[in-house]
Every structure is written in structure tokens, then in C-alpha cells.
PDB file of N, CA, C and O in Angstrom, chain B, residues numbered from 101:
ATOM      1  N   MET B 101      70.695  80.641 100.443  1.00  0.00           N
ATOM      2  CA  MET B 101      71.692  80.507 101.646  1.00  0.00           C
ATOM      3  C   MET B 101      72.849  81.289 101.194  1.00  0.00           C
ATOM      4  O   MET B 101      73.302  81.263 100.050  1.00  0.00           O
ATOM      5  N   THR B 102      73.343  82.063 102.285  1.00  0.00           N
ATOM      6  CA  THR B 102      74.519  82.773 102.040  1.00  0.00           C
ATOM      7  C   THR B 102      75.795  81.969 102.394  1.00  0.00           C
ATOM      8  O   THR B 102      75.891  81.271 103.404  1.00  0.00           O
ATOM      9  N   THR B 103      76.808  82.143 101.422  1.00  0.00           N
ATOM     10  CA  THR B 103      78.126  81.455 101.641  1.00  0.00           C
ATOM     11  C   THR B 103      79.124  82.265 102.656  1.00  0.00           C
ATOM     12  O   THR B 103      79.326  83.479 102.638  1.00  0.00           O
ATOM     13  N   VAL B 104      79.647  81.388 103.463  1.00  0.00           N
ATOM     14  CA  VAL B 104      80.679  82.096 104.364  1.00  0.00           C
ATOM     15  C   VAL B 104      81.819  82.658 103.491  1.00  0.00           C
ATOM     16  O   VAL B 104      82.394  81.972 102.646  1.00  0.00           O
ATOM     17  N   PRO B 105      82.140  84.075 103.773  1.00  0.00           N
ATOM     18  CA  PRO B 105      83.087  84.599 102.952  1.00  0.00           C
ATOM     19  C   PRO B 105      84.419  84.066 103.270  1.00  0.00           C
ATOM     20  O   PRO B 105      84.646  83.532 104.356  1.00  0.00           O
ATOM     21  N   SER B 106      85.361  84.207 102.290  1.00  0.00           N
ATOM     22  CA  SER B 106      86.789  83.826 102.431  1.00  0.00           C
ATOM     23  C   SER B 106      87.469  84.696 103.196  1.00  0.00           C
ATOM     24  O   SER B 106      87.136  85.877 103.109  1.00  0.00           O
ATOM     25  N   PRO B 107      88.516  84.341 104.071  1.00  0.00           N
ATOM     26  CA  PRO B 107      89.188  85.215 104.854  1.00  0.00           C
ATOM     27  C   PRO B 107      90.334  85.942 104.068  1.00  0.00           C
ATOM     28  O   PRO B 107      91.040  86.797 104.602  1.00  0.00           O
ATOM     29  N   CYS B 108      90.461  85.570 102.850  1.00  0.00           N
ATOM     30  CA  CYS B 108      91.553  86.135 101.894  1.00  0.00           C
ATOM     31  C   CYS B 108      91.594  87.733 102.063  1.00  0.00           C
ATOM     32  O   CYS B 108      90.581  88.432 102.080  1.00  0.00           O
ATOM     33  N   ILE B 109      92.872  88.197 102.181  1.00  0.00           N
ATOM     34  CA  ILE B 109      93.094  89.664 101.974  1.00  0.00           C
ATOM     35  C   ILE B 109      93.838  90.030 101.059  1.00  0.00           C
ATOM     36  O   ILE B 109      94.346  91.152 101.057  1.00  0.00           O
ATOM     37  N   ASN B 110      94.060  89.028  99.993  1.00  0.00           N
ATOM     38  CA  ASN B 110      94.905  89.373  98.816  1.00  0.00           C
ATOM     39  C   ASN B 110      96.507  89.516  99.166  1.00  0.00           C
ATOM     40  O   ASN B 110      97.269  90.118  98.410  1.00  0.00           O
ATOM     41  N   TRP B 111      96.869  88.998 100.193  1.00  0.00           N
ATOM     42  CA  TRP B 111      98.283  88.919 100.685  1.00  0.00           C
ATOM     43  C   TRP B 111      98.679  87.559 100.843  1.00  0.00           C
ATOM     44  O   TRP B 111      98.669  87.028 101.953  1.00  0.00           O
ATOM     45  N   CYS B 112      99.039  86.940  99.778  1.00  0.00           N
ATOM     46  CA  CYS B 112      99.429  85.584  99.756  1.00  0.00           C
ATOM     47  C   CYS B 112     101.000  85.318 100.071  1.00  0.00           C
ATOM     48  O   CYS B 112     101.799  85.487  99.150  1.00  0.00           O
ATOM     49  N   ASP B 113     101.397  84.966 101.166  1.00  0.00           N
ATOM     50  CA  ASP B 113     102.812  84.747 101.462  1.00  0.00           C
ATOM     51  C   ASP B 113     102.693  83.505 102.601  1.00  0.00           C
ATOM     52  O   ASP B 113     102.302  83.736 103.745  1.00  0.00           O
ATOM     53  N   MET B 114     103.045  82.287 102.183  1.00  0.00           N
ATOM     54  CA  MET B 114     103.210  81.146 103.094  1.00  0.00           C
ATOM     55  C   MET B 114     104.279  81.257 104.046  1.00  0.00           C
ATOM     56  O   MET B 114     105.354  81.642 103.586  1.00  0.00           O
ATOM     57  N   ASN B 115     104.217  81.006 105.259  1.00  0.00           N
ATOM     58  CA  ASN B 115     105.174  80.901 106.174  1.00  0.00           C
ATOM     59  C   ASN B 115     105.681  79.582 106.216  1.00  0.00           C
ATOM     60  O   ASN B 115     104.929  78.677 106.577  1.00  0.00           O
ATOM     61  N   PRO B 116     106.902  79.337 105.882  1.00  0.00           N
ATOM     62  CA  PRO B 116     107.551  78.038 105.711  1.00  0.00           C
ATOM     63  C   PRO B 116     107.622  77.341 107.217  1.00  0.00           C
ATOM     64  O   PRO B 116     107.610  76.110 107.242  1.00  0.00           O
ATOM     65  N   GLU B 117     107.687  77.986 108.340  1.00  0.00           N
ATOM     66  CA  GLU B 117     107.911  77.664 109.625  1.00  0.00           C
ATOM     67  C   GLU B 117     106.538  76.902 110.089  1.00  0.00           C
ATOM     68  O   GLU B 117     106.585  75.877 110.770  1.00  0.00           O
ATOM     69  N   ASN B 118     105.443  77.436 109.704  1.00  0.00           N
ATOM     70  CA  ASN B 118     104.303  76.767 110.180  1.00  0.00           C
ATOM     71  C   ASN B 118     103.183  76.471 109.253  1.00  0.00           C
ATOM     72  O   ASN B 118     102.122  75.979 109.637  1.00  0.00           O
ATOM     73  N   GLY B 119     103.451  76.789 108.001  1.00  0.00           N
ATOM     74  CA  GLY B 119     102.534  76.347 106.822  1.00  0.00           C
ATOM     75  C   GLY B 119     101.255  77.210 106.816  1.00  0.00           C
ATOM     76  O   GLY B 119     100.271  76.820 106.186  1.00  0.00           O
ATOM     77  N   TYR B 120     101.243  78.374 107.500  1.00  0.00           N
ATOM     78  CA  TYR B 120      99.987  79.288 107.293  1.00  0.00           C
ATOM     79  C   TYR B 120     100.335  80.482 106.413  1.00  0.00           C
ATOM     80  O   TYR B 120     101.457  80.980 106.319  1.00  0.00           O
ATOM     81  N   CYS B 121      99.275  80.865 105.804  1.00  0.00           N
ATOM     82  CA  CYS B 121      99.530  82.038 105.039  1.00  0.00           C
ATOM     83  C   CYS B 121      99.501  83.354 105.969  1.00  0.00           C
ATOM     84  O   CYS B 121      98.643  83.504 106.840  1.00  0.00           O
ATOM     85  N   ARG B 122     100.461  84.241 105.720  1.00  0.00           N
ATOM     86  CA  ARG B 122     100.685  85.358 106.501  1.00  0.00           C
ATOM     87  C   ARG B 122      99.503  86.427 106.332  1.00  0.00           C
ATOM     88  O   ARG B 122      99.374  87.320 107.169  1.00  0.00           O
ATOM     89  N   GLY B 123      98.790  86.337 105.418  1.00  0.00           N
ATOM     90  CA  GLY B 123      97.624  87.246 105.110  1.00  0.00           C
ATOM     91  C   GLY B 123      96.420  86.529 105.636  1.00  0.00           C
ATOM     92  O   GLY B 123      95.788  87.249 106.410  1.00  0.00           O
ATOM     93  N   CYS B 124      95.936  85.418 105.475  1.00  0.00           N
ATOM     94  CA  CYS B 124      94.719  84.827 105.902  1.00  0.00           C
ATOM     95  C   CYS B 124      94.837  83.785 106.982  1.00  0.00           C
ATOM     96  O   CYS B 124      93.857  83.430 107.636  1.00  0.00           O
ATOM     97  N   TYR B 125      96.085  83.282 107.169  1.00  0.00           N
ATOM     98  CA  TYR B 125      96.199  82.309 108.277  1.00  0.00           C
ATOM     99  C   TYR B 125      95.784  80.950 108.032  1.00  0.00           C
ATOM    100  O   TYR B 125      95.841  80.129 108.948  1.00  0.00           O
ATOM    101  N   ARG B 126      95.326  80.599 106.758  1.00  0.00           N
ATOM    102  CA  ARG B 126      94.903  79.384 106.320  1.00  0.00           C
ATOM    103  C   ARG B 126      96.106  78.619 105.888  1.00  0.00           C
ATOM    104  O   ARG B 126      97.171  79.171 105.612  1.00  0.00           O
ATOM    105  N   THR B 127      95.892  77.242 105.833  1.00  0.00           N
ATOM    106  CA  THR B 127      96.893  76.298 105.206  1.00  0.00           C
ATOM    107  C   THR B 127      96.676  76.292 103.660  1.00  0.00           C
ATOM    108  O   THR B 127      95.625  76.711 103.175  1.00  0.00           O
ATOM    109  N   LEU B 128      97.630  75.838 102.950  1.00  0.00           N
ATOM    110  CA  LEU B 128      97.520  75.637 101.559  1.00  0.00           C
ATOM    111  C   LEU B 128      96.259  74.821 101.069  1.00  0.00           C
ATOM    112  O   LEU B 128      95.572  75.065 100.077  1.00  0.00           O
ATOM    113  N   THR B 129      96.103  73.786 101.992  1.00  0.00           N
ATOM    114  CA  THR B 129      94.845  72.781 101.692  1.00  0.00           C
ATOM    115  C   THR B 129      93.578  73.474 101.970  1.00  0.00           C
ATOM    116  O   THR B 129      92.612  73.346 101.218  1.00  0.00           O
ATOM    117  N   GLU B 130      93.553  74.182 102.997  1.00  0.00           N
ATOM    118  CA  GLU B 130      92.354  75.007 103.286  1.00  0.00           C
ATOM    119  C   GLU B 130      92.027  76.186 102.204  1.00  0.00           C
ATOM    120  O   GLU B 130      90.865  76.491 101.933  1.00  0.00           O
ATOM    121  N   ILE B 131      93.014  76.736 101.689  1.00  0.00           N
ATOM    122  CA  ILE B 131      92.830  77.811 100.630  1.00  0.00           C
ATOM    123  C   ILE B 131      92.500  76.995  99.378  1.00  0.00           C
ATOM    124  O   ILE B 131      91.587  77.411  98.665  1.00  0.00           O
ATOM    125  N   ALA B 132      93.167  75.848  99.027  1.00  0.00           N
ATOM    126  CA  ALA B 132      92.808  75.147  97.665  1.00  0.00           C
ATOM    127  C   ALA B 132      91.319  74.542  97.870  1.00  0.00           C
ATOM    128  O   ALA B 132      90.548  74.510  96.911  1.00  0.00           O
ATOM    129  N   ASP B 133      90.967  74.100  99.049  1.00  0.00           N
ATOM    130  CA  ASP B 133      89.662  73.583  99.145  1.00  0.00           C
ATOM    131  C   ASP B 133      88.457  74.348  99.364  1.00  0.00           C
ATOM    132  O   ASP B 133      87.321  73.895  99.225  1.00  0.00           O
ATOM    133  N   TRP B 134      88.755  75.557  99.720  1.00  0.00           N
ATOM    134  CA  TRP B 134      87.689  76.585 100.165  1.00  0.00           C
ATOM    135  C   TRP B 134      86.311  76.396  99.500  1.00  0.00           C
ATOM    136  O   TRP B 134      85.250  76.113 100.057  1.00  0.00           O
ATOM    137  N   SER B 135      86.568  76.629  98.096  1.00  0.00           N
ATOM    138  CA  SER B 135      85.289  76.663  97.329  1.00  0.00           C
ATOM    139  C   SER B 135      84.512  75.342  97.344  1.00  0.00           C
ATOM    140  O   SER B 135      83.378  75.333  96.867  1.00  0.00           O
ATOM    141  N   GLU B 136      85.059  74.197  97.873  1.00  0.00           N
ATOM    142  CA  GLU B 136      84.371  72.916  97.944  1.00  0.00           C
ATOM    143  C   GLU B 136      83.877  72.711  99.467  1.00  0.00           C
ATOM    144  O   GLU B 136      83.089  71.795  99.700  1.00  0.00           O
ATOM    145  N   LEU B 137      84.304  73.504 100.447  1.00  0.00           N
ATOM    146  CA  LEU B 137      84.037  73.294 101.697  1.00  0.00           C
ATOM    147  C   LEU B 137      82.497  73.629 102.080  1.00  0.00           C
ATOM    148  O   LEU B 137      81.946  74.560 101.492  1.00  0.00           O
ATOM    149  N   SER B 138      81.907  72.998 102.904  1.00  0.00           N
ATOM    150  CA  SER B 138      80.415  73.289 103.400  1.00  0.00           C
ATOM    151  C   SER B 138      80.527  74.654 104.244  1.00  0.00           C
ATOM    152  O   SER B 138      81.585  74.982 104.782  1.00  0.00           O
ATOM    153  N   ASN B 139      79.425  75.376 104.312  1.00  0.00           N
ATOM    154  CA  ASN B 139      79.509  76.508 105.318  1.00  0.00           C
ATOM    155  C   ASN B 139      79.952  75.997 106.661  1.00  0.00           C
ATOM    156  O   ASN B 139      80.808  76.683 107.219  1.00  0.00           O
ATOM    157  N   ALA B 140      79.536  74.935 107.274  1.00  0.00           N
ATOM    158  CA  ALA B 140      79.999  74.517 108.515  1.00  0.00           C
ATOM    159  C   ALA B 140      81.458  74.206 108.549  1.00  0.00           C
ATOM    160  O   ALA B 140      82.108  74.466 109.562  1.00  0.00           O
ATOM    161  N   GLU B 141      82.048  73.625 107.423  1.00  0.00           N
ATOM    162  CA  GLU B 141      83.522  73.575 107.414  1.00  0.00           C
ATOM    163  C   GLU B 141      84.278  74.855 107.295  1.00  0.00           C
ATOM    164  O   GLU B 141      85.383  74.979 107.824  1.00  0.00           O
ATOM    165  N   LYS B 142      83.697  75.830 106.597  1.00  0.00           N
ATOM    166  CA  LYS B 142      84.369  77.251 106.438  1.00  0.00           C
ATOM    167  C   LYS B 142      84.314  77.848 107.826  1.00  0.00           C
ATOM    168  O   LYS B 142      85.301  78.421 108.287  1.00  0.00           O
ATOM    169  N   LEU B 143      83.152  77.726 108.525  1.00  0.00           N
ATOM    170  CA  LEU B 143      83.111  78.291 109.847  1.00  0.00           C
ATOM    171  C   LEU B 143      83.997  77.628 110.802  1.00  0.00           C
ATOM    172  O   LEU B 143      84.402  78.306 111.747  1.00  0.00           O
ATOM    173  N   LYS B 144      84.364  76.393 110.700  1.00  0.00           N
ATOM    174  CA  LYS B 144      85.231  75.773 111.591  1.00  0.00           C
ATOM    175  C   LYS B 144      86.666  76.343 111.371  1.00  0.00           C
ATOM    176  O   LYS B 144      87.415  76.628 112.305  1.00  0.00           O
ATOM    177  N   VAL B 145      87.010  76.494 109.936  1.00  0.00           N
ATOM    178  CA  VAL B 145      88.310  77.115 109.657  1.00  0.00           C
ATOM    179  C   VAL B 145      88.383  78.565 110.294  1.00  0.00           C
ATOM    180  O   VAL B 145      89.380  78.945 110.907  1.00  0.00           O
ATOM    181  N   TRP B 146      87.280  79.329 110.108  1.00  0.00           N
ATOM    182  CA  TRP B 146      87.259  80.788 110.596  1.00  0.00           C
ATOM    183  C   TRP B 146      87.654  80.674 112.035  1.00  0.00           C
ATOM    184  O   TRP B 146      88.422  81.522 112.488  1.00  0.00           O
ATOM    185  N   SER B 147      87.191  79.678 112.828  1.00  0.00           N
ATOM    186  CA  SER B 147      87.216  79.735 114.297  1.00  0.00           C
ATOM    187  C   SER B 147      88.596  79.484 114.702  1.00  0.00           C
ATOM    188  O   SER B 147      89.030  79.872 115.787  1.00  0.00           O
ATOM    189  N   GLN B 148      89.342  78.798 113.788  1.00  0.00           N
ATOM    190  CA  GLN B 148      90.658  78.546 114.203  1.00  0.00           C
ATOM    191  C   GLN B 148      91.757  79.672 113.830  1.00  0.00           C
ATOM    192  O   GLN B 148      92.844  79.674 114.407  1.00  0.00           O
ATOM    193  N   LEU B 149      91.437  80.616 112.856  1.00  0.00           N
ATOM    194  CA  LEU B 149      92.248  81.656 112.405  1.00  0.00           C
ATOM    195  C   LEU B 149      92.754  82.633 113.464  1.00  0.00           C
ATOM    196  O   LEU B 149      93.879  83.108 113.313  1.00  0.00           O
ATOM    197  N   GLU B 150      92.117  82.925 114.377  1.00  0.00           N
ATOM    198  CA  GLU B 150      92.410  83.869 115.511  1.00  0.00           C
ATOM    199  C   GLU B 150      93.589  83.210 116.441  1.00  0.00           C
ATOM    200  O   GLU B 150      94.451  83.907 116.977  1.00  0.00           O
ATOM    201  N   ASN B 151      93.533  81.990 116.551  1.00  0.00           N
ATOM    202  CA  ASN B 151      94.500  81.152 117.269  1.00  0.00           C
ATOM    203  C   ASN B 151      95.780  80.929 116.527  1.00  0.00           C
ATOM    204  O   ASN B 151      96.820  80.605 117.099  1.00  0.00           O
ATOM    205  N   ARG B 152      95.671  81.113 115.219  1.00  0.00           N
ATOM    206  CA  ARG B 152      96.912  81.074 114.469  1.00  0.00           C
ATOM    207  C   ARG B 152      97.646  82.143 114.296  1.00  0.00           C
ATOM    208  O   ARG B 152      98.843  81.996 114.052  1.00  0.00           O
ATOM    209  N   LYS B 153      97.080  83.424 114.386  1.00  0.00           N
ATOM    210  CA  LYS B 153      97.731  84.728 114.227  1.00  0.00           C
ATOM    211  C   LYS B 153      99.016  84.961 114.957  1.00  0.00           C
ATOM    212  O   LYS B 153      99.965  85.477 114.366  1.00  0.00           O
ATOM    213  N   PRO B 154      99.093  84.604 116.224  1.00  0.00           N
ATOM    214  CA  PRO B 154     100.378  85.015 116.922  1.00  0.00           C
ATOM    215  C   PRO B 154     101.505  83.914 116.405  1.00  0.00           C
ATOM    216  O   PRO B 154     102.709  84.169 116.407  1.00  0.00           O
ATOM    217  N   GLN B 155     101.016  82.813 116.019  1.00  0.00           N
ATOM    218  CA  GLN B 155     102.134  81.836 115.502  1.00  0.00           C
ATOM    219  C   GLN B 155     102.574  82.181 113.925  1.00  0.00           C
ATOM    220  O   GLN B 155     103.675  81.881 113.465  1.00  0.00           O
ATOM    221  N   ALA B 156     101.626  82.793 113.256  1.00  0.00           N
ATOM    222  CA  ALA B 156     102.033  83.188 111.935  1.00  0.00           C
ATOM    223  C   ALA B 156     102.703  84.597 111.799  1.00  0.00           C
ATOM    224  O   ALA B 156     103.252  84.918 110.745  1.00  0.00           O
ATOM    225  N   ALA B 157     102.655  85.343 112.765  1.00  0.00           N
ATOM    226  CA  ALA B 157     103.088  86.808 112.603  1.00  0.00           C
ATOM    227  C   ALA B 157     104.529  86.796 112.921  1.00  0.00           C
ATOM    228  O   ALA B 157     104.967  87.018 114.050  1.00  0.00           O
ATOM    229  N   GLN B 158     105.285  86.516 111.834  1.00  0.00           N
ATOM    230  CA  GLN B 158     106.787  86.407 111.957  1.00  0.00           C
ATOM    231  C   GLN B 158     107.442  87.145 110.897  1.00  0.00           C
ATOM    232  O   GLN B 158     108.671  87.173 110.832  1.00  0.00           O
TER     233      GLN B 158
END
């Protein structure tokens, strides 16, 4: 079974205003837990990232 890839782009900078990484748009909890998440949980995170981009791009 293939694992869902991480959205990490190696630009780790947390936005203190909304709690999202400016590189991958995940929260610290999502980043820390990534390796333990199921593929379904990872896909759920991925589905939320596009909506976070306008909020995180500051």
C-alpha cells in the first residue's frame, strides 16, 4: 500500500496569527502527528490545505 506523501516543502515558518505553516499550511499538531496518521486522515488534511492558503499567505 502506498503512503500519502507529506505536503512539506522544507520551508517551515509558523504564522502566529493563524497557526499554519507558511510552507505546507498544516498546523503544528498535523506536522507532528503526520507519521502516525492513517492514509484517510492524511487525505483529509490534504483536502483542507487549499482552503488554508489564502489565510496563511501573509
